[in-house]
C-alpha positions as CSV (number, residue, x, y, z in Angstrom):
1,M,106.2,108.7,110.2
2,I,108.9,111.0,111.9
3,L,112.0,110.8,109.7
4,K,115.6,112.8,110.5
5,D,117.5,113.3,107.0
6,K,116.4,114.7,103.7
7,K,118.0,111.6,102.1
8,Y,115.3,109.4,102.2
9,F,112.6,111.9,100.4
10,S,111.9,112.1,96.8
11,Y,109.8,114.9,97.5
12,L,110.3,117.1,100.3
13,K,108.3,120.7,100.8
14,M,110.0,122.6,103.7
15,R,107.3,124.3,106.1
16,K,107.7,124.7,110.0
17,A,104.9,122.3,112.0
18,G,103.9,121.4,115.0
19,V,102.9,117.2,115.7
20,S,102.3,115.7,119.9
21,I,104.6,113.2,120.8
22,I,105.3,111.6,123.8
23,S,106.1,114.4,125.6
24,G,103.5,116.1,124.3
25,K,103.5,118.6,121.2
26,T,106.0,119.9,119.9
27,N,106.9,122.0,117.2
28,I,110.1,119.9,115.8
29,I,108.5,119.4,112.2
30,E,110.8,121.4,108.9
31,G,108.6,119.9,106.1
32,S,106.5,117.1,104.6
33,G,106.4,115.4,101.7
34,R,106.5,111.6,100.1
35,A,109.5,109.4,101.8
36,N,111.5,105.6,100.1
37,L,113.0,103.4,102.5
38,L,113.8,99.8,102.2
39,L,113.8,98.1,105.5
40,A,116.5,95.5,106.7
41,G,114.5,92.5,104.9
42,G,114.0,94.2,101.8
43,T,110.5,95.3,102.0
44,R,110.5,98.4,99.9
45,L,108.1,101.8,101.3
46,C,106.6,104.1,100.3
47,I,105.1,106.7,102.9
48,T,103.2,109.9,100.5
49,D,103.0,111.9,104.3
50,A,106.3,111.8,105.9
51,L,107.7,114.5,108.0
52,Y,111.4,115.7,108.1
53,S,112.4,116.5,111.4
54,S,116.5,117.3,111.4
55,K,115.8,118.1,115.5
56,S,114.4,114.5,116.1
57,Y,116.9,111.6,117.9
58,R,116.3,108.8,115.6
59,N,113.6,108.1,112.7
60,L,109.7,107.0,113.9
61,L,107.7,104.8,111.6
62,S,104.3,105.0,111.3
63,I,103.0,101.5,110.0
64,R,99.7,100.5,110.6
65,R,98.9,104.0,108.3
66,N,100.4,103.0,105.3
67,G,98.8,99.9,104.8
68,Y,100.4,97.6,106.4
69,H,99.4,95.5,109.4
70,L,101.4,94.2,112.8
71,E,101.5,91.3,115.0
72,T,103.6,90.4,118.1
73,T,104.6,86.7,118.6
74,N,107.2,85.4,121.1
75,E,109.9,83.0,120.6
76,D,112.9,81.7,122.6
77,D,111.4,85.1,125.1
78,I,112.5,87.3,122.5
79,E,109.1,89.4,121.4
80,Y,109.0,89.9,117.8
81,I,106.8,92.4,115.9
82,F,105.8,91.0,112.0
83,I,104.6,93.4,110.2
84,T,102.3,91.6,107.5
85,N,100.5,92.2,104.5
86,M,97.8,90.6,102.3
87,A,98.4,89.6,98.8
88,S,96.2,87.5,97.1
89,G,94.1,86.9,99.3
90,E,97.4,85.1,102.0
91,K,99.0,87.0,104.9
92,C,102.9,87.7,103.9
93,I,105.5,88.4,107.2
94,L,106.8,90.9,105.4
95,E,109.8,91.9,108.3
96,R,110.4,90.7,112.0
97,L,111.7,93.3,114.3
98,P,113.3,92.4,117.0
99,E,111.8,94.0,120.5
100,F,114.3,96.2,123.0
101,S,114.6,95.4,126.9
102,S,113.1,99.0,126.8
103,G,109.8,97.7,125.2
104,L,110.7,99.8,122.2
105,Y,111.2,97.7,118.2
106,Y,114.5,98.3,115.9
107,T,114.6,97.7,112.5
108,Y,117.6,99.4,109.8
109,I,116.5,101.6,107.3
110,N,118.5,102.4,104.2
111,M,117.5,105.0,101.4
112,I,116.5,104.4,98.1
113,E,119.0,106.1,95.5
114,T,117.6,108.7,93.8
115,H,118.9,110.9,90.8
116,A,117.7,114.4,89.6
117,I,118.0,117.0,87.1
118,S,116.4,120.3,87.9
119,N,116.7,123.7,86.1
120,P,117.8,125.9,88.4
121,K,115.8,128.8,87.0
122,F,112.7,127.7,87.5
123,A,113.2,125.4,90.5
124,N,111.4,126.2,93.6
125,H,114.5,125.9,96.8
126,D,110.9,125.3,99.1
127,E,109.8,122.2,96.8
128,F,111.9,119.4,95.1
129,F,111.2,116.6,93.7
130,I,112.2,113.6,92.2
131,W,111.8,111.7,89.0
132,H,114.2,108.4,89.0
133,D,114.8,106.3,92.1
134,R,116.5,103.1,92.3
135,W,116.9,100.6,95.3
136,V,120.4,100.7,97.4
137,I,121.0,98.0,99.3
138,Q,123.8,98.3,102.6
139,D,125.1,95.3,104.0
140,Q,124.1,95.9,107.9
141,S,126.9,94.1,109.1
C-alpha cells in the first residue's frame, strides 16, 4: 500500500526506500508506518506496513495482504471488485468497487481523525505516534 498524504498515518517513520512498481524499481518511498483508512462504504482498514510517498500520483491500496479477500463480479455490464472477509464462518461483502474503462477499480478513502499530545523535549522528529483516533465520515457528494 502506498499513500500520498501523511494524514492517513497514526505512526510514520521517515526513511527513504525503493519499491518495485509496474514500470520498474523507483526510489519514491519517503517513510512507512501504521495507516488508518475509512473506505466509502464504511469499512475501516488498519494497515500496519503502509508506505508513504508524497511523489505518488495516486493512493495504491493492497487489500489481500491485510486479511481481506477480493472477488470480481459483473452487474449490468459493469465489472466490480468486492472486498470481503469472513465473520463467524460467513462471507461478508464489505465494499463494492466499480471498474474504470482502463481496467482499474476505484474507491474514495477518508482519514480517521486523530489527536495527539507530545512533549517536544522528548520527541523524535523522524517518528510520530498517535495515541487516540476517531472515525470521520465525509460526504462524497
